[in-house]
C-alpha positions as CSV (number, residue, x, y, z in Angstrom):
1,M,0.0,0.0,0.0
2,K,1.4,3.4,-1.0
3,Y,0.8,6.4,1.3
4,N,1.3,10.1,0.6
5,L,2.4,11.2,4.1
6,I,2.4,8.3,6.6
7,S,4.7,5.3,6.5
8,D,3.9,1.6,6.6
9,P,4.8,0.1,10.0
10,K,7.0,-2.6,8.4
11,I,9.6,-0.1,7.2
12,N,9.9,1.8,10.5
13,F,11.9,0.1,13.1
14,K,10.1,1.6,16.1
15,A,6.6,1.1,14.6
16,S,7.5,-2.5,13.6
17,K,7.9,-3.4,17.3
18,N,4.1,-2.9,17.8
19,L,3.3,-5.7,15.3
20,K,4.0,-8.3,18.0
21,L,1.1,-6.7,19.9
22,N,-1.1,-7.2,16.9
23,V,-1.1,-3.4,16.3
24,K,-0.1,-1.6,13.2
25,T,1.2,1.9,13.9
26,Y,1.5,4.4,11.1
27,F,4.0,7.2,11.7
28,L,3.9,10.7,10.3
29,S,7.5,11.8,10.1
30,L,8.1,15.5,9.6
31,M,11.6,17.2,9.7
32,P,12.4,17.9,13.3
33,S,13.2,21.3,14.9
34,D,13.4,24.1,12.3
35,L,15.4,22.2,9.7
36,S,12.7,22.5,7.1
37,G,12.6,26.3,7.6
38,Y,9.6,25.9,9.9
39,N,9.7,25.0,13.5
40,V,7.7,21.8,14.5
41,C,9.1,21.5,18.0
42,S,8.1,24.6,20.0
43,M,9.8,23.3,23.3
44,A,13.1,22.4,21.7
45,N,16.0,24.7,20.9
46,K,16.2,25.5,17.1
47,V,19.1,23.8,15.4
48,T,19.7,26.2,12.6
49,K,19.5,29.2,14.9
50,K,21.9,27.5,17.4
51,E,19.4,28.5,20.0
52,N,20.4,27.9,23.7
53,N,17.3,28.8,25.6
54,K,17.4,27.4,29.1
55,N,13.6,27.1,29.0
56,K,13.8,24.7,26.1
57,S,15.1,21.2,25.5
58,N,18.5,20.4,24.0
59,C,17.0,17.2,22.4
60,S,17.0,18.7,18.9
61,S,20.8,18.4,18.7
62,N,20.6,14.6,19.4
63,C,17.2,13.8,17.7
64,V,16.6,10.2,16.9
65,A,15.1,11.3,13.6
66,F,18.6,10.9,12.1
67,N,19.0,7.3,13.1
68,G,18.3,4.4,10.8
69,N,16.8,5.6,7.5
70,G,16.8,9.2,8.7
71,R,20.5,9.3,7.8
72,F,19.8,9.3,4.1
73,D,19.2,12.5,2.1
74,V,16.3,11.0,0.2
75,V,14.5,10.5,3.5
76,K,15.4,13.9,4.9
77,N,14.2,15.6,1.7
78,A,10.9,13.8,1.8
79,R,10.4,14.9,5.4
80,I,11.3,18.5,4.5
81,R,8.7,18.4,1.6
82,K,6.0,17.1,3.9
83,T,6.8,19.7,6.6
84,R,6.7,22.6,4.1
85,M,3.4,21.3,2.7
86,F,1.9,21.3,6.2
87,F,2.8,25.0,6.8
88,E,2.4,26.3,3.2
89,N,-0.8,24.4,2.1
90,K,-2.3,23.0,5.3
91,D,-5.7,22.3,3.8
92,L,-4.2,20.0,1.1
93,F,-1.9,18.4,3.7
94,M,-4.8,17.6,6.0
95,E,-6.9,16.2,3.2
96,K,-4.1,13.8,2.2
97,L,-3.6,12.8,5.8
98,V,-7.3,12.0,6.2
99,F,-7.1,9.7,3.1
100,D,-3.9,8.1,4.3
101,I,-5.4,7.3,7.7
102,F,-8.5,5.9,6.0
103,K,-6.3,3.6,3.9
104,G,-4.1,2.6,6.9
105,I,-7.2,1.6,8.9
106,N,-8.5,-0.5,6.1
107,Q,-5.2,-2.1,5.4
108,A,-4.6,-2.9,9.1
109,K,-8.0,-4.5,9.6
110,K,-7.7,-6.5,6.4
111,E,-4.5,-8.0,7.7
112,G,-6.0,-8.7,11.1
113,F,-4.3,-5.9,13.0
114,E,-5.6,-3.0,15.1
115,P,-4.7,0.3,13.5
116,S,-3.0,3.1,15.4
117,F,-1.3,6.4,14.5
118,R,1.6,8.5,15.8
119,L,1.4,11.8,14.1
120,N,4.4,13.4,15.9
121,A,7.2,10.9,15.1
122,Y,9.7,13.7,15.3
123,S,7.6,16.8,15.9
124,D,5.4,18.2,18.6
125,I,2.4,19.7,16.8
126,K,-0.9,20.2,18.6
127,W,-3.1,18.2,16.2
128,E,-6.1,18.6,18.5
129,K,-6.3,22.3,17.5
130,I,-6.3,21.7,13.8
131,K,-9.7,21.9,12.1
132,I,-10.1,20.4,8.6
133,S,-12.3,22.7,6.6
134,S,-13.0,20.2,3.8
135,F,-14.3,17.7,6.4
136,G,-16.8,19.9,8.2
137,N,-14.2,21.7,10.2
138,A,-13.6,18.6,12.3
139,T,-10.3,17.4,13.8
140,I,-8.6,14.2,12.9
141,F,-9.7,12.7,16.2
142,E,-13.4,13.6,15.5
143,L,-13.2,12.0,12.1
144,F,-11.8,8.8,13.5
145,P,-13.2,8.6,17.0
146,N,-12.7,4.8,17.5
147,V,-9.0,4.8,16.3
148,I,-6.0,4.9,18.6
149,F,-3.7,8.0,18.3
150,Y,-0.8,8.6,20.6
151,D,2.3,10.8,20.8
152,Y,5.1,12.1,23.1
153,T,4.9,15.8,24.0
154,K,7.0,18.4,25.8
155,N,4.1,20.9,25.9
156,L,2.3,21.2,29.2
157,N,-1.4,20.9,29.9
158,R,-2.7,19.9,26.5
159,L,-6.4,19.1,26.4
160,V,-6.9,16.2,24.1
161,P,-9.8,13.8,23.2
162,K,-10.0,10.3,24.7
163,N,-8.7,8.6,21.5
164,Y,-5.5,10.7,21.6
165,E,-3.1,9.6,24.4
166,L,0.0,11.7,25.3
167,T,3.1,10.7,27.2
168,Y,4.9,13.7,28.6
169,S,8.6,13.8,27.6
170,H,11.0,14.8,30.3
171,W,13.7,17.2,29.0
172,G,15.4,18.3,32.2
173,N,12.9,20.7,33.8
174,W,11.9,18.7,36.9
175,K,9.2,21.3,37.9
176,H,7.4,20.6,34.7
177,T,7.9,16.9,34.9
178,N,6.7,16.6,38.5
179,S,3.6,18.7,37.6
180,Q,2.7,16.2,34.9
181,I,3.3,13.2,37.2
182,K,0.9,14.8,39.7
183,K,-1.7,15.1,37.0
184,G,-1.5,11.4,36.4
185,L,0.3,11.5,33.0
186,N,2.8,8.9,32.0
187,V,6.3,10.4,31.6
188,A,9.0,9.3,29.3
189,M,12.6,9.5,30.5
190,V,15.8,8.8,28.7
191,F,18.3,6.8,30.8
192,D,22.0,6.3,30.4
193,K,22.2,3.1,28.4
194,R,25.3,1.9,30.2
195,Q,23.0,1.3,33.3
196,E,20.1,-1.1,33.8
197,L,16.7,0.4,33.6
198,P,15.5,0.8,37.2
199,K,12.3,-0.9,38.3
200,K,11.3,2.3,40.1
201,Y,12.5,5.9,39.8
202,N,11.6,8.6,42.3
203,G,8.9,6.3,43.6
204,Q,7.3,5.8,40.2
205,K,7.1,2.4,38.5
206,V,9.3,2.2,35.4
207,V,8.3,0.3,32.3
208,D,10.6,-0.5,29.4
209,G,9.6,1.8,26.6
210,D,12.1,0.2,24.2
211,K,10.2,-3.1,24.0
212,N,7.6,-1.5,21.8
213,D,6.4,2.0,20.8
214,L,2.7,1.7,21.9
215,R,2.4,4.6,24.3
216,T,-1.1,4.0,25.6
217,T,-2.3,3.4,29.2
218,K,-3.7,0.1,28.1
219,N,-0.2,-1.0,27.2
220,D,2.0,0.9,29.6
221,G,-0.3,1.3,32.6
222,K,-1.2,4.6,34.2
223,N,1.1,7.1,36.0
224,V,4.3,5.3,35.1
225,I,7.8,6.3,34.0
226,V,8.4,5.1,30.4
227,G,12.1,4.2,30.4
228,L,14.0,4.8,27.2
229,R,17.7,4.1,26.6
230,A,19.8,7.0,25.2
231,K,20.3,6.5,21.5
232,M,23.6,8.3,21.3
233,S,27.3,7.6,21.8
234,F,28.7,7.3,25.3
235,K,30.7,10.5,24.7
236,N,27.5,12.5,23.8
237,I,25.7,11.0,26.8
238,D,28.5,12.3,29.1
239,I,28.3,15.7,27.5
240,E,24.5,15.8,27.9
241,L,24.7,14.7,31.6
242,Q,27.0,17.6,32.4
243,K,24.3,20.1,31.4
244,N,22.2,21.8,34.0
245,R,19.0,20.6,32.4
246,S,19.9,17.3,30.8
247,F,17.2,15.2,29.2
248,V,19.3,12.1,30.0
249,V,18.8,10.6,33.5
250,S,21.4,8.7,35.4
251,V,20.8,6.2,38.2
């Protein structure tokens, strides 16, 4: 099946992990930070501007978007084209996204899988705020109310529908992280991969987020820490840990 914007789970390493759960997850992969000329990660420092705002995350300089197929220019260029379409012709982009989701749902069900979608593979866009004029000014989630959508986010206090689950992504600001834990959100934390993932951290249960990518309370549980291993060199981990607000956690 060919898609305009989303990718088939079988060609995405992280998405393919969900297949063992009988779930097909389709990713929408935009170009991270401001590398397309448009910023898709409002809480991350802009790479091209060499931004160093202490109130933003440094994750953009070590983004996992450039691992795997993301190393290749053809993939980067495709992500740039999609990102520019989103900002420059949003109506057309959203129409294509709706049709892609419809095709993905049908394909997954035909193969005996439950469909799910992660629209912010490498971005942090508030999809719940985007109305689609050609579909009655509805949101994606209103058009597909019985479909699972999930994402990570660094934005606080987002109000989302029941079929869109968010896992807060810790980036070094403990005040923000603790506030989200108190609200009952699951929180993703990146741990030093040279250490074993703890079973608990700061009193919260830790689940292994690298086993699969399905960030839902049905899969992970509620009010847990989703432990992820740092996907960077030991040298870069050490550099990150030395920062005042490191997104990498050491135990």
